[in-house]
Every structure is written in structure tokens, then in C-alpha cells.
KOLRO-256690 format. One record per residue: residue in one letter; x, y, z of N, C-alpha, C, O in turn. Coordinates in nm, 2 decimals. Each point is the difference from the previous one (the first is absolute). Last residue first. Example, Ala and Ser with C-alpha at 12.3 -4.5 7.8 and 13.67 -1.06 7.14 Angstrom:
residues 2
  residuo     n_x     n_y     n_z    ca_x    ca_y    ca_z     c_x     c_y     c_z     o_x     o_y     o_z
        s    1.28   -0.22    0.71    0.09    0.11    0.00   -0.08    0.11    0.08    0.05    0.11    0.01
        a   -0.02   -0.68   -0.02   -0.09    0.12    0.00    0.09    0.12    0.00    0.10    0.00    0.07
//
This chain:
residues 174
  residuo     n_x     n_y     n_z    ca_x    ca_y    ca_z     c_x     c_y     c_z     o_x     o_y     o_z
        r   -6.58   -3.47    7.14   -0.03   -0.03   -0.11   -0.17   -0.01   -0.02   -0.04   -0.02   -0.12
        h    0.29    0.02    0.52    0.04    0.14   -0.06   -0.06    0.00   -0.15   -0.01    0.11   -0.06
        p   -0.02   -0.54    0.32   -0.10    0.12    0.05    0.04    0.13   -0.07   -0.09    0.07   -0.04
        p    0.22   -0.51   -0.23    0.04    0.08    0.11   -0.09    0.08    0.03   -0.07    0.04   -0.08
        l   -0.15   -0.41   -0.19    0.12    0.10   -0.02    0.04    0.05    0.14   -0.07   -0.01    0.09
        q   -0.12   -0.46   -0.10   -0.07    0.13    0.00    0.12    0.08   -0.05    0.11   -0.05    0.01
        l   -0.29   -0.51   -0.01    0.11    0.09    0.00   -0.06    0.15   -0.02   -0.10    0.02   -0.06
        g   -0.09   -0.50    0.04   -0.01    0.08    0.15    0.11    0.12   -0.01    0.05    0.04    0.11
        l   -0.20   -0.34   -0.48    0.14   -0.04    0.06   -0.01    0.05    0.16    0.07   -0.05    0.09
        q   -0.41    0.15   -0.41    0.00   -0.14    0.04    0.12   -0.06    0.07    0.01   -0.12    0.04
        k   -0.04    0.58   -0.17   -0.10   -0.04    0.10    0.00   -0.15    0.04   -0.01   -0.04    0.12
        r    0.30    0.22   -0.47    0.04    0.02    0.12   -0.11   -0.03    0.10    0.04   -0.05    0.11
        a   -0.17   -0.03   -0.55    0.10   -0.10    0.06    0.06    0.02    0.11    0.03   -0.09    0.08
        e   -0.33    0.41   -0.25   -0.06   -0.12    0.04    0.09   -0.11    0.04   -0.03   -0.08    0.09
        d    0.20    0.48   -0.25   -0.06    0.02    0.12   -0.06   -0.12    0.06    0.02   -0.03    0.12
        c    0.16    0.03   -0.57    0.11   -0.02    0.10   -0.06    0.02    0.14    0.04   -0.07    0.10
        r   -0.32    0.14   -0.47    0.02   -0.16    0.01    0.13   -0.02    0.12    0.01   -0.10    0.07
        d   -0.15    0.53   -0.17   -0.11   -0.04    0.06    0.03   -0.16    0.02   -0.04   -0.06    0.09
        f    0.37    0.31   -0.33   -0.04    0.07    0.15   -0.09   -0.09    0.05    0.03   -0.05    0.11
        l    0.04   -0.06   -0.56    0.11   -0.06    0.09   -0.04    0.07    0.13   -0.01   -0.08    0.10
        e   -0.23    0.27   -0.46   -0.06   -0.13    0.06    0.09   -0.08    0.12   -0.04   -0.05    0.10
        q    0.21    0.43   -0.38   -0.09    0.06    0.12   -0.06   -0.14    0.08    0.00   -0.01    0.12
        c    0.23   -0.04   -0.52    0.11    0.04    0.10   -0.09    0.02    0.12    0.04   -0.04    0.12
        l   -0.27   -0.06   -0.52    0.06   -0.12    0.06    0.09    0.02    0.13    0.00   -0.08    0.09
        a   -0.18    0.48   -0.32   -0.11   -0.08    0.05    0.07   -0.13    0.06   -0.03   -0.03    0.11
        r    0.30    0.29   -0.38   -0.02    0.05    0.14   -0.09   -0.08    0.09    0.02   -0.04    0.11
        e    0.26    0.01   -0.56   -0.08   -0.11    0.06   -0.06    0.04    0.14   -0.02   -0.08    0.08
        v    0.33    0.44   -0.24   -0.01   -0.12   -0.06   -0.07   -0.12    0.08    0.03   -0.04    0.11
        h    0.08    0.53    0.01   -0.09   -0.06   -0.01   -0.04   -0.13   -0.09   -0.12   -0.03   -0.04
        p    0.53    0.42   -0.03   -0.09   -0.06    0.11   -0.10   -0.09   -0.03   -0.01   -0.03   -0.12
        v    0.55    0.16   -0.02   -0.13   -0.06   -0.08   -0.09   -0.01    0.11    0.03   -0.08    0.09
        v    0.44    0.34   -0.15   -0.09   -0.06    0.10   -0.11   -0.01   -0.09   -0.04    0.08   -0.08
        t    0.62   -0.02   -0.02   -0.18    0.04   -0.03   -0.07   -0.08    0.09    0.04   -0.11    0.04
        c    0.45    0.34    0.04   -0.08   -0.13    0.00   -0.14    0.03   -0.07   -0.06    0.11    0.01
        k    0.51    0.17   -0.17   -0.09   -0.01    0.09   -0.11   -0.12   -0.01   -0.05   -0.04   -0.11
        p    0.55    0.07   -0.12   -0.14    0.03   -0.02   -0.05    0.00    0.15    0.06   -0.06    0.09
        e    0.28    0.25    0.03   -0.11   -0.01   -0.12    0.07   -0.16   -0.06    0.11   -0.06    0.02
        i   -0.09    0.34    0.51    0.06   -0.08   -0.13   -0.09   -0.03   -0.11   -0.12   -0.01    0.02
        l    0.02    0.25    0.39    0.12    0.08   -0.08    0.04   -0.07   -0.11    0.06    0.05   -0.10
        m   -0.58   -0.04    0.36    0.11   -0.06   -0.05    0.12    0.07   -0.05   -0.02    0.09   -0.08
        c   -0.44    0.05    0.25    0.13    0.03    0.06    0.12   -0.08   -0.04    0.11    0.03    0.05
        d   -0.54   -0.09   -0.21    0.00    0.12   -0.05    0.15    0.06    0.06    0.07    0.08   -0.06
        v   -0.23   -0.51    0.20    0.05   -0.02   -0.15    0.02    0.16   -0.05    0.09    0.02   -0.09
        l   -0.31   -0.06    0.54    0.15   -0.06   -0.01    0.05    0.01   -0.14    0.10    0.06   -0.01
        r   -0.55    0.05    0.03    0.09    0.08    0.05    0.15   -0.02    0.03    0.10    0.08   -0.03
        s   -0.42   -0.41   -0.16    0.03    0.10   -0.08    0.08    0.10    0.04    0.10    0.04   -0.08
        p   -0.28   -0.38    0.39    0.11   -0.03   -0.08    0.06    0.11   -0.09    0.12    0.03    0.00
        p   -0.41    0.11    0.39   -0.03   -0.08   -0.11    0.14   -0.04   -0.06    0.10    0.07    0.01
        m   -0.23    0.08    0.51    0.08    0.03   -0.11   -0.03   -0.10   -0.12    0.00   -0.12    0.03
        d   -0.19    0.14    0.44   -0.07    0.02   -0.11    0.07    0.03   -0.12   -0.07    0.03   -0.10
        s    0.17   -0.29    0.59    0.03    0.12   -0.09   -0.09   -0.01   -0.14   -0.01   -0.11   -0.06
        s    0.00   -0.21    0.43    0.08    0.10    0.10    0.01    0.12   -0.12    0.03    0.11    0.05
        q   -0.46   -0.49   -0.03    0.14    0.03   -0.07    0.06    0.13    0.08   -0.07    0.08    0.06
        p   -0.27   -0.51    0.06    0.00    0.15   -0.03    0.14    0.02   -0.05    0.10   -0.07    0.03
        w   -0.33   -0.37   -0.13    0.12    0.02    0.08   -0.01    0.17    0.00    0.03    0.05   -0.11
        y   -0.41   -0.25   -0.07    0.05   -0.12    0.05    0.12    0.03    0.10    0.01   -0.05    0.11
        r   -0.22    0.40   -0.34   -0.11   -0.08    0.09    0.06   -0.11    0.06   -0.03   -0.03    0.11
        n    0.28    0.28   -0.46    0.00    0.05    0.15   -0.11   -0.05    0.09    0.01    0.03    0.12
        a    0.06   -0.15   -0.57    0.10   -0.08    0.10   -0.03    0.08    0.14   -0.01   -0.05    0.11
        d   -0.23    0.23   -0.48   -0.03   -0.15    0.01    0.11   -0.07    0.11   -0.05   -0.09    0.07
        e    0.05    0.56   -0.20   -0.14   -0.04   -0.02   -0.04   -0.14    0.03   -0.12   -0.03    0.02
        m    0.57    0.24    0.02   -0.09    0.06    0.07   -0.17   -0.06    0.00   -0.08   -0.01    0.09
        t    0.47   -0.19   -0.38    0.03    0.00    0.13   -0.13    0.06    0.11   -0.05   -0.07    0.08
        s   -0.05   -0.19   -0.54    0.05    0.13    0.04    0.03   -0.02    0.14   -0.06   -0.07    0.08
        a    0.09   -0.36   -0.46   -0.08    0.09    0.13    0.05    0.15    0.01    0.11    0.03   -0.04
        g    0.13   -0.28   -0.28   -0.11   -0.03   -0.04   -0.11    0.09    0.12   -0.06    0.11   -0.03
        y    0.57   -0.03   -0.26   -0.05   -0.05    0.12   -0.16   -0.01   -0.02   -0.05    0.05   -0.10
        v    0.58   -0.01   -0.11   -0.14   -0.01   -0.02   -0.07   -0.05    0.10    0.04   -0.10    0.07
        v    0.45    0.35   -0.25   -0.06   -0.07    0.14   -0.15    0.02   -0.04   -0.04    0.11   -0.03
        t    0.55   -0.10   -0.25   -0.16    0.02    0.00   -0.04   -0.06    0.13    0.05   -0.10    0.05
        d    0.43    0.11   -0.11   -0.05    0.10   -0.11   -0.15    0.05    0.03   -0.04    0.11    0.00
        v    0.44   -0.22    0.36   -0.12   -0.08   -0.08   -0.05    0.10   -0.08   -0.02    0.12    0.03
        e    0.39   -0.06    0.29   -0.01    0.07   -0.13   -0.09   -0.10   -0.10    0.01   -0.01   -0.12
        a    0.11    0.04    0.64    0.03   -0.13   -0.10    0.00    0.02   -0.15    0.05   -0.09   -0.08
        w   -0.19    0.43    0.38    0.15   -0.01    0.03    0.04   -0.13   -0.08    0.11   -0.01   -0.05
        i   -0.56    0.10    0.02    0.10    0.14   -0.06    0.14   -0.04    0.01    0.08    0.01   -0.09
        c   -0.40   -0.31    0.33   -0.01   -0.01   -0.17    0.09    0.10   -0.07    0.07   -0.04   -0.10
        a   -0.11    0.10    0.55    0.06   -0.13   -0.03    0.02   -0.04   -0.13    0.11   -0.04   -0.05
        s   -0.40    0.39    0.19    0.13    0.06    0.01    0.12   -0.13   -0.01    0.11    0.03   -0.03
        m   -0.57   -0.12    0.02    0.03    0.07   -0.10    0.13    0.06    0.00    0.05    0.03   -0.11
        c   -0.18   -0.24    0.50   -0.01   -0.09   -0.12    0.05    0.06   -0.14    0.09   -0.05   -0.07
        m   -0.17    0.31    0.47    0.10   -0.08    0.02    0.02   -0.09   -0.11    0.12    0.00   -0.05
        p   -0.50    0.26    0.04    0.14    0.08   -0.03    0.11   -0.08    0.02    0.09    0.01   -0.08
        c   -0.51   -0.31   -0.06    0.01    0.11    0.11    0.13    0.08   -0.02    0.09   -0.05   -0.08
        p   -0.37   -0.25   -0.28    0.11    0.03    0.07   -0.01    0.13    0.10   -0.03    0.11   -0.02
        e   -0.39   -0.37   -0.21    0.08    0.12   -0.01    0.11    0.00    0.10   -0.04    0.02    0.11
        c   -0.15   -0.49   -0.20   -0.06    0.12    0.06    0.12    0.12   -0.04    0.12   -0.02    0.01
        t   -0.10   -0.44   -0.17   -0.12    0.01    0.04   -0.08    0.13    0.02   -0.11    0.03   -0.04
        s    0.59   -0.07   -0.25   -0.05    0.01    0.14   -0.14   -0.03    0.01   -0.06    0.08   -0.08
        y    0.53   -0.12   -0.27   -0.16   -0.01    0.00   -0.04   -0.03    0.16    0.04   -0.09    0.07
        l    0.42    0.26   -0.38   -0.07   -0.06    0.12   -0.14    0.03   -0.03   -0.06    0.10   -0.05
        i    0.48   -0.13   -0.31   -0.13    0.06    0.02   -0.06   -0.07    0.14   -0.02   -0.12   -0.01
        s    0.55    0.20   -0.26   -0.12   -0.05    0.06   -0.14    0.07    0.03   -0.02    0.12    0.00
        g    0.47    0.03   -0.17   -0.04   -0.10   -0.08   -0.10   -0.08    0.03   -0.04   -0.09   -0.08
        r    0.37    0.26    0.42   -0.05    0.09   -0.11   -0.04   -0.11   -0.11    0.07   -0.10    0.00
        l    0.07    0.06    0.48   -0.10   -0.04   -0.06   -0.05    0.04   -0.13   -0.11   -0.02   -0.04
        s    0.59    0.02    0.39   -0.09    0.05   -0.11   -0.11   -0.10   -0.05    0.03   -0.11   -0.04
        l    0.31    0.00    0.34   -0.08    0.08    0.08   -0.08    0.07   -0.11   -0.11    0.04    0.04
        q    0.31   -0.55   -0.07    0.04    0.11   -0.03   -0.12    0.12    0.08   -0.11   -0.04    0.04
        g    0.13   -0.45   -0.09    0.15    0.02    0.05    0.00    0.13   -0.04    0.12    0.03   -0.02
        l   -0.52   -0.31   -0.04    0.07    0.07   -0.11    0.16    0.04    0.03    0.08    0.01   -0.09
        k   -0.40   -0.19    0.43    0.02   -0.11   -0.11    0.09    0.05   -0.11    0.08   -0.08   -0.06
        r   -0.15    0.39    0.40    0.08   -0.13    0.05    0.02   -0.09   -0.11    0.11   -0.04   -0.03
        t   -0.42    0.41   -0.04    0.14    0.03    0.00    0.11   -0.10    0.06    0.12    0.00   -0.04
        a   -0.58   -0.11    0.04    0.04    0.04   -0.15    0.14    0.04   -0.03    0.07   -0.03   -0.10
        m   -0.31   -0.02    0.58    0.04   -0.12   -0.09    0.05    0.02   -0.14    0.10   -0.07   -0.03
        r   -0.20    0.47    0.25    0.10   -0.07    0.08    0.04   -0.17   -0.05    0.11   -0.05   -0.02
        i   -0.48    0.30   -0.12    0.12    0.07   -0.07    0.11   -0.06    0.06    0.10   -0.02   -0.07
        a   -0.52   -0.15    0.21    0.02    0.00   -0.14    0.13    0.03   -0.04    0.07   -0.07   -0.07
        n   -0.21    0.21    0.49    0.03   -0.16    0.00    0.05   -0.05   -0.14    0.11   -0.06   -0.02
        v   -0.28    0.51    0.09    0.13    0.00    0.05    0.05   -0.15   -0.02    0.11   -0.03   -0.05
        e   -0.56    0.09   -0.07    0.07    0.08   -0.12    0.18    0.00    0.08    0.09   -0.01   -0.08
        g   -0.47   -0.17    0.37    0.03   -0.08   -0.12    0.10    0.05   -0.11    0.07   -0.08   -0.06
        h    0.00    0.24    0.57   -0.09    0.00   -0.11    0.00   -0.11   -0.10    0.11   -0.06   -0.02
        n    0.14    0.19    0.48   -0.01   -0.15   -0.09   -0.12    0.02   -0.12   -0.07   -0.09   -0.04
        t    0.25    0.39    0.43    0.05    0.03   -0.14   -0.02   -0.11   -0.10    0.04   -0.01   -0.12
        p   -0.17    0.04    0.60   -0.08    0.08   -0.07    0.07    0.04   -0.14   -0.05    0.09   -0.07
        d    0.08   -0.53    0.42    0.09    0.10   -0.08   -0.10    0.09   -0.09   -0.07   -0.05   -0.09
        s   -0.03   -0.40    0.33    0.01    0.13    0.10    0.09    0.11   -0.05    0.05    0.08    0.08
        e   -0.17   -0.51   -0.31    0.14    0.03    0.06    0.00    0.11    0.10    0.10    0.03    0.06
        k   -0.52   -0.19   -0.24    0.06   -0.11    0.03    0.14    0.04    0.07    0.04   -0.05    0.11
        m   -0.30    0.40   -0.29   -0.06   -0.06    0.13    0.08   -0.12    0.05    0.02   -0.01    0.12
        v    0.07    0.22   -0.54    0.03    0.10    0.12   -0.02   -0.05    0.13    0.08    0.01    0.09
        t   -0.04   -0.19   -0.57    0.01   -0.07    0.12    0.03    0.08    0.13    0.08   -0.03    0.09
        d   -0.30    0.03   -0.66    0.04    0.10    0.13    0.04   -0.13    0.10   -0.06   -0.11   -0.02
        f    0.12   -0.06   -0.46   -0.12    0.06    0.09    0.06    0.07    0.11    0.12   -0.01    0.04
        a    0.10   -0.15   -0.53   -0.02   -0.02    0.11   -0.11    0.06    0.08   -0.08    0.06   -0.07
        r    0.42   -0.18   -0.41   -0.14    0.02    0.07    0.02   -0.02    0.14    0.08   -0.08    0.04
        s    0.26    0.11   -0.51   -0.02   -0.02    0.13   -0.16    0.05    0.03   -0.06    0.07   -0.08
        v    0.25   -0.13   -0.36    0.14    0.03    0.07   -0.04   -0.06    0.14    0.07   -0.09    0.05
        l   -0.30    0.01   -0.56   -0.04    0.04    0.15    0.14   -0.02    0.08    0.06   -0.10   -0.01
        k   -0.09    0.21   -0.55    0.02   -0.11    0.10   -0.03    0.06    0.16    0.04    0.11    0.03
        g   -0.05    0.12   -0.50   -0.13   -0.04    0.07    0.02   -0.11    0.11   -0.10   -0.05    0.04
        t    0.43    0.31   -0.33   -0.02   -0.14   -0.01   -0.13   -0.05    0.05   -0.03   -0.12   -0.01
        h    0.16    0.58    0.03    0.03   -0.05   -0.14   -0.03   -0.14   -0.03   -0.03   -0.04   -0.11
        s   -0.03    0.26    0.55   -0.07    0.07   -0.10    0.01   -0.07   -0.12   -0.11   -0.04   -0.06
        e    0.14   -0.21    0.55    0.10    0.08   -0.13   -0.09    0.04   -0.12   -0.07   -0.08   -0.06
        y   -0.17    0.02    0.58    0.03   -0.06   -0.14    0.13    0.07   -0.08    0.02    0.12    0.01
        i   -0.28   -0.19    0.51    0.09    0.10   -0.07    0.04   -0.11   -0.13    0.05   -0.11    0.01
        a   -0.44    0.18    0.41    0.07   -0.07   -0.06    0.08    0.06   -0.10   -0.04    0.11   -0.04
        a   -0.28   -0.09    0.56    0.09    0.06   -0.14    0.06   -0.09   -0.08    0.03   -0.11    0.05
        g   -0.47    0.17    0.38    0.10   -0.08   -0.09    0.08    0.11   -0.10   -0.05    0.10   -0.04
        f   -0.35   -0.12    0.49    0.11    0.08   -0.08    0.12   -0.08   -0.08    0.09   -0.06    0.06
        p   -0.49   -0.06    0.25   -0.03    0.03   -0.13    0.10    0.07   -0.08   -0.02    0.04   -0.11
        s    0.07   -0.42    0.51    0.02    0.14   -0.04   -0.06    0.03   -0.12    0.01   -0.09   -0.09
        p    0.03   -0.29    0.54   -0.06    0.04   -0.13    0.03    0.12   -0.02    0.01    0.07    0.09
        h    0.21   -0.44    0.22    0.00    0.15   -0.02   -0.05    0.05   -0.12    0.07    0.03   -0.09
        s   -0.06   -0.52    0.21    0.00    0.08    0.13   -0.01    0.13    0.00   -0.07    0.05    0.09
        t   -0.06   -0.29   -0.54    0.10   -0.01    0.08   -0.04    0.05    0.14   -0.11    0.04    0.02
        q   -0.15   -0.04   -0.43    0.03   -0.13    0.05    0.11   -0.02    0.10    0.02   -0.11    0.05
        f   -0.10    0.52   -0.29   -0.13   -0.04    0.08   -0.01   -0.12    0.07   -0.06   -0.02    0.11
        s    0.38    0.16   -0.45    0.06    0.03    0.14   -0.13   -0.01    0.08    0.01    0.00    0.13
        s   -0.08   -0.07   -0.58    0.07   -0.11    0.05    0.06    0.06    0.15    0.05   -0.09    0.07
        a   -0.21    0.41   -0.35   -0.10   -0.08    0.05    0.04   -0.11    0.07   -0.06   -0.02    0.11
        t    0.36    0.28   -0.40   -0.03    0.06    0.15   -0.12   -0.08    0.08    0.01    0.00    0.12
        f    0.07   -0.16   -0.55    0.11   -0.02    0.07   -0.04    0.07    0.15   -0.02   -0.06    0.11
        e   -0.28    0.14   -0.43    0.01   -0.13    0.03    0.12   -0.05    0.11   -0.02   -0.07    0.09
        t    0.02    0.51   -0.31   -0.12   -0.01    0.13   -0.04   -0.16    0.02   -0.06   -0.02    0.10
        l    0.39    0.12   -0.45    0.07    0.05    0.15   -0.11   -0.02    0.11    0.02   -0.05    0.11
        k   -0.14   -0.05   -0.56    0.08   -0.09    0.05    0.06    0.05    0.14    0.02   -0.07    0.10
        k   -0.27    0.37   -0.32   -0.07   -0.13    0.04    0.07   -0.12    0.04   -0.05   -0.08    0.08
        m    0.27    0.46   -0.22   -0.06    0.03    0.11   -0.10   -0.11    0.02   -0.01   -0.04    0.12
        r    0.22    0.01   -0.51    0.13   -0.02    0.11   -0.06    0.02    0.14    0.03   -0.07    0.09
        d   -0.32    0.15   -0.50    0.02   -0.15    0.03    0.10   -0.04    0.11   -0.01   -0.10    0.07
        s   -0.07    0.57   -0.21   -0.10   -0.08    0.07    0.01   -0.14    0.03   -0.04   -0.05    0.10
        h    0.37    0.28   -0.35   -0.02    0.06    0.14   -0.11   -0.08    0.09    0.01   -0.05    0.11
        e    0.04   -0.03   -0.57    0.11   -0.06    0.06   -0.01    0.05    0.16    0.02   -0.07    0.10
        k   -0.32    0.26   -0.39   -0.04   -0.11    0.04    0.10   -0.11    0.04   -0.04   -0.11    0.04
        d    0.13    0.56   -0.14   -0.11    0.00    0.07   -0.04   -0.14    0.04   -0.02   -0.02    0.12
        m    0.36    0.09   -0.46    0.07    0.04    0.14   -0.11   -0.04    0.10    0.02   -0.08    0.09
        t   -0.17    0.06   -0.51    0.07   -0.12    0.02    0.05    0.01    0.15   -0.01   -0.09    0.08
        a   -0.19    0.46   -0.28   -0.10   -0.10    0.04    0.07   -0.14    0.03   -0.06   -0.09    0.06
        a    0.33    0.45   -0.21   -0.06    0.04    0.13   -0.11   -0.09    0.03   -0.01   -0.02    0.12
        m    0.20   -0.05   -0.55    0.11   -0.02    0.12   -0.05    0.04    0.14    0.03   -0.07    0.10
//
């Protein structure tokens, strides 16, 4: 069972990295993508990438965008019975959104501080596990780290190249 789940996580993360890389062909490339699947059916509910720069909204992370799309599509606030995949370890805002949306499992690829911090300096170093430890509802969200990490790490370099080709820079304070 665990080997089947590991393969499923790996396959879904590979698909997510391909989807996220499609943002490199847009005017606002981003290495941050997320997807939500129903646990029991395996059905893809939503997927999105980060639109922070495009929308000038610091809350438009890939995870938050995917949660917004999924709850609207399903017409419900709870995403209990779902798995969220993220190309990068969720920040405290995104992990809190996962907790509030009652996502069962969060699977991520790259590390926030070790990988993403080079691309986009982080505002916090609180890992998802610390937020899960503070959860009041049961069952607590399960966090699965570093699935297809190398593929997710590669997104940062590819995104930097796409940004350079477009002449885009991160904001000066970042």
C-alpha cells in the first residue's frame, strides 16, 4: 500500500511540475504550483500556479489559488478527503489555508528554506509540521516532504531563466 501511494505521489508531482513549468511561457513565470486531488477517486479537482506578481497580491500563492478553485468548483468550504500537492513546502499562510480547508494530506517537493529561499527570500521559517502540531481538529493533516524534490528544485532555475528572458525582476525588497 505504501509503495502504491509513493508511486501515486511521485506521478502526480511529475504532472504538477509539468503544469507549473507551463507558466514559464506566460508573462509572469512562477516555480510555485499546486494541485488538489480527491483521495478516494483520484480525480484532479484543481491546479494552479502562483499569481503573486501577476495580480500584485501577496496571498495568491499556488496552494491558496488551488484551494480557492477547488472550494468554488465543489461548492463547499471543506476539502476533507483531498490531497494537496505543492512544488514547494507550503509557507505558514498556505499551510494554515490547508488546515482551514481541512485538507487531509499535503505533499510537497522542494524545501522552502533550502531551495525556494534563493529564488524568493522567505518571511518565515516555520515548517508545516509546527502548524500541524497546533491543529485543534482531528484527524490532523499529514505532511509528506520532498517528493520529486530534484524536479521541483529545477523549476527555480528554469523560472529564473524565463524571467531573465522576459526582463523581469523580483521586487527590490525580495
